[in-house]
C-alpha positions in Angstrom: -24.0 52.6 -11.7 -23.1 55.3 -8.8 -24.5 57.2 -6.6 -24.1 60.3 -8.5 -25.1 59.0 -11.9 -28.5 57.9 -10.1 -28.8 61.2 -8.5 -28.2 63.0 -11.5 -30.7 61.1 -13.6 -33.1 61.7 -10.6 -32.6 65.5 -10.7 -33.1 65.2 -14.7 -36.7 63.5 -14.2 -38.3 65.5 -11.7 -39.9 67.9 -14.0 -41.3 65.0 -15.8 -42.3 63.4 -12.7 -44.2 66.6 -11.3 -45.9 67.4 -14.7 -47.5 63.9 -14.2 -49.3 64.5 -10.8 -51.7 66.7 -9.5 -50.7 70.3 -9.1 -51.9 69.8 -5.4 -49.0 67.0 -4.7 -45.4 68.2 -4.0 -42.3 66.0 -5.2 -39.3 67.3 -3.9 -36.2 65.4 -2.8 -35.8 64.6 0.9 -31.9 63.8 0.6 -29.5 63.9 -1.4 -26.1 61.6 -0.9 -24.1 63.1 -3.7 -23.5 65.9 -1.4 -21.6 63.5 1.0 -19.8 61.8 -1.9 -19.2 64.8 -3.9 -17.2 66.4 -0.8 -15.5 62.9 0.1 -14.1 62.3 -3.6 -13.4 66.2 -3.7 -11.4 65.4 -0.4 -9.4 63.0 -1.4 -8.5 64.4 -5.0 -7.2 67.3 -2.5 -5.0 65.3 -0.1 -3.7 63.4 -2.9 -2.7 66.4 -4.9 -0.7 67.6 -1.4 0.9 64.1 -1.2 2.0 64.5 -4.8 3.2 67.8 -4.0 5.1 67.2 -0.8 6.8 63.9 -2.3 8.1 66.0 -4.9 9.5 68.4 -2.6 11.1 66.1 -0.4 12.5 64.5 -3.9 14.3 67.8 -5.0 15.4 68.6 -1.3 17.3 64.9 -0.9 18.6 64.7 -4.6 19.4 68.6 -5.1 18.7 68.5 -8.9 15.2 70.3 -10.7 16.0 68.1 -13.6 15.9 65.0 -11.8 13.1 65.8 -9.7 11.3 66.5 -12.8 11.5 63.3 -14.1 10.4 61.4 -10.9 7.4 63.7 -10.8 5.9 63.1 -14.2 5.4 59.5 -13.6 3.3 59.7 -10.8 0.6 61.5 -12.9 1.5 59.3 -15.5 1.0 56.1 -13.1 -2.0 57.2 -11.7 -3.7 57.9 -14.9 -3.0 54.7 -16.5 -4.5 53.0 -13.3 -7.7 54.7 -13.8 -7.7 53.3 -17.7 -7.4 50.1 -16.2 -10.0 50.5 -13.6 -12.3 52.0 -16.1 -11.6 48.7 -18.3 -12.6 46.5 -15.6 -15.8 48.3 -14.8 -14.7 50.4 -12.0 -15.6 53.9 -11.5 -13.5 56.9 -9.7 -14.9 56.5 -6.3 -13.8 56.9 -2.6 -11.8 53.7 -2.4 -10.2 53.7 -6.0 -9.1 57.1 -5.1 -7.9 56.2 -1.6 -5.9 53.7 -3.4 -4.2 56.0 -5.9 -3.6 58.6 -2.7 -1.6 55.8 -1.4 0.0 55.1 -3.9 1.2 58.5 -4.2 4.3 58.2 -2.2 5.9 54.9 -3.3 5.0 55.4 -7.1 8.3 57.4 -7.0 10.2 54.5 -5.9 11.1 53.1 -9.6 11.7 56.4 -11.2 14.4 57.9 -8.1 16.4 54.4 -7.9 16.5 54.4 -11.9 17.7 58.5 -11.6 20.2 57.9 -8.8 21.8 55.0 -10.9 22.1 56.9 -14.2 23.5 59.8 -11.8 25.9 57.1 -10.5 27.0 55.8 -13.8 27.7 60.1 -15.2 29.9 60.4 -12.2 32.3 57.2 -13.6 32.8 59.6 -16.5 30.5 57.0 -19.1 28.7 59.0 -21.4 25.2 60.0 -21.1 23.9 56.8 -23.3 26.2 54.5 -22.3 25.3 55.4 -18.3 21.4 55.4 -19.1 22.0 51.7 -20.6 24.0 50.5 -17.9 22.1 52.5 -15.1 18.9 51.3 -16.2 20.2 47.2 -16.8 21.2 47.2 -13.7 18.3 47.9 -11.6 15.8 46.1 -14.0 15.5 42.9 -11.8 15.7 44.6 -8.3 13.1 47.3 -9.4 10.6 44.7 -10.8 11.2 42.5 -7.6 10.4 45.2 -5.3 7.5 46.6 -7.3 6.1 42.9 -7.2 6.6 42.7 -3.2 4.5 45.5 -3.0 1.5 44.7 -5.3 1.6 40.9 -3.3 0.7 42.5 -0.1 -2.8 43.7 -1.9 -3.4 40.0 -3.0 -5.1 38.6 -0.1 -8.1 41.4 -0.5 -8.9 39.5 -3.4 -10.3 36.7 -1.2 -12.5 38.8 0.8 -16.0 38.0 0.6 -19.2 40.2 1.1 -19.3 44.0 1.5 -15.4 44.1 2.4 -15.0 42.4 -1.1 -16.9 45.3 -2.9 -15.2 47.4 -0.7 -11.5 46.8 -1.1 -10.9 45.3 -4.3 -11.1 48.4 -5.9 -8.5 50.2 -3.5 -6.2 46.8 -4.0 -6.8 47.1 -7.7 -5.6 50.8 -8.2 -2.7 50.4 -6.3 -1.5 47.4 -8.1 -2.4 49.2 -11.2 -0.4 52.4 -10.4 2.6 50.7 -9.3 2.9 48.6 -12.4 2.4 51.5 -14.6 5.4 53.1 -12.0 7.5 50.6 -13.3 6.6 50.5 -16.8 7.3 54.2 -17.2 10.7 53.8 -15.0 11.8 51.4 -17.8 10.9 53.5 -21.0 10.1 56.9 -19.7 12.6 58.0 -17.0 15.7 56.9 -19.4 14.0 58.8 -22.1 13.6 61.9 -20.3 17.1 61.4 -18.9 18.7 61.5 -22.1 17.5 64.9 -22.9 17.0 66.4 -19.6 20.5 65.3 -18.1 22.7 65.8 -21.0 23.9 69.1 -19.7 25.4 67.1 -16.6 28.2 68.5 -14.4 29.7 66.4 -12.0 30.9 68.9 -9.1 31.7 67.3 -5.8 28.3 67.2 -3.9 29.5 69.7 -0.5 26.3 68.7 0.9 26.4 65.4 0.8 30.1 64.9 1.7 28.9 66.7 5.0 26.1 64.2 5.6 28.7 61.9 5.5 31.6 63.5 7.4 29.6 64.1 10.1 26.8 61.1 10.1 26.4 61.9 14.2 25.1 65.3 13.3 22.7 64.0 10.6 21.3 61.1 12.6 20.8 63.5 15.5 18.4 66.3 13.8 16.8 63.3 12.3 15.7 61.7 15.2 15.2 65.0 16.9 12.9 66.1 13.9 11.0 63.0 14.8 10.4 63.3 18.2 9.4 67.3 17.3 6.8 65.4 15.2 5.4 63.6 18.4 4.1 67.3 19.4 1.2 67.5 16.8 -0.5 64.6 18.8 -2.5 66.4 20.7 -4.2 68.2 17.6 -5.1 65.1 16.3 -8.8 64.2 17.0 -9.8 60.9 17.8 -12.5 59.4 15.9 -14.2 55.8 14.8 -14.6 57.1 12.0 -13.0 60.9 10.6 -15.0 63.9 10.5 -17.4 64.3 7.7 -17.5 67.5 5.6 -20.3 67.7 4.5 -23.2 67.6 7.1 -26.0 66.3 5.6 -28.2 63.9 8.5 -32.1 62.7 8.1 -34.1 62.7 10.9 -37.4 60.8 11.1 -40.7 60.6 12.9 -43.3 57.7 12.6 -46.7 58.0 13.0 -49.1 55.6 14.3 -50.9 53.6 12.3 -54.2 55.2 10.0 -52.8 58.6 11.3 -53.8 61.1 8.5 -50.8 63.0 7.6 -52.1 66.3 8.9 -49.8 69.8 9.3 -47.4 69.2 12.3 -48.6 70.6 15.8 -47.0 72.9 18.1 -45.2 70.0 19.9 -43.7 68.6 16.6 -42.6 72.0 15.4 -40.8 72.5 18.5 -39.0 69.4 18.4 -37.7 70.0 14.6 -36.6 73.3 15.5 -34.8 72.6 18.6 -33.1 69.5 16.7 -31.9 72.1 14.2 -30.2 74.8 16.8 -28.7 71.7 18.4 -26.8 70.5 15.0 -26.5 73.8 13.9 -28.3 73.2 10.6 -30.2 75.3 8.3 -33.6 74.3 7.4 -33.4 73.9 3.3 -36.8 72.4 2.6 -39.3 75.2 4.5 -41.9 73.5 4.7 -42.8 69.9 6.1 -42.3 66.8 4.0 -44.2 63.8 4.1 -43.7 60.0 3.2 -45.4 56.7 3.0 -43.6 53.6 4.3 -43.6 50.0 2.8 -46.0 48.9 5.6 -48.7 51.4 5.4 -47.4 53.3 8.0 -46.8 57.4 7.7 -43.6 59.2 8.7 -42.8 63.1 9.1 -39.4 64.5 8.3 -39.4 65.8 11.8 -36.6 68.8 12.2 -34.5 67.4 8.8 -31.9 70.0 7.5 -29.0 69.8 5.2 -26.3 72.0 6.2 -23.0 72.1 4.6 
């Protein structure tokens, strides 16, 4: 059961719990870990969408054919959906690790489809019919693309040998990438040739002036490529350096443990000042509006000293 399911069930049970206790006893949530989980999931989804859009843009830039770009781009969401179905069948959930694996695989999901489309275009340039070009192009790359796909998948095999906490963290990521890659190969053998039959039927064979220019002047092309790579290094000063990436959802909690046997009395002036100072320094707004106390397992009593949640 995921964190989101647990939090949702607790929130659903809160009215029932309040009716079972005396009116003088307040039952309010102190912390909500689902805020961080939801923000993290939304962040990964956003980054995966950006990666898919950039991948499609690069394909369109280098292929120069919107029909071929459309065929290749269709394989991205279908491969990811197939991977999610396989993960669900194995009892996995949509979490940070599975979404991270899918986001990691976005850029390489298009490899098989790109090779298939490019080989079909190569066969068309040899004055073959569309059907014959599709059959010949798909037949020629069947084994090479399978080997390249398995070469990528085998990199994640050692993750299945992990134990302990690392096993539960990285196994979902590895499964997401492997299932997406296998689905990508499957669609490159089935869906891509089918779409090529209907979208490339009006294929024309004009001379690719841009491609000829790149081949005729390889020095200029390599120079521009290296210049772009060097220019990207100028972005390094703007990239932060942290052990963990900065969280988009700020949700921190501070507890104050009182002496054993002390009554849960209202906070005194010193506790109030400490809580207000902590909230000011962290930039938080106290959404609770009052002090919440909790009893620990060993009998001590703790109070939420300036715990606030801001987003």
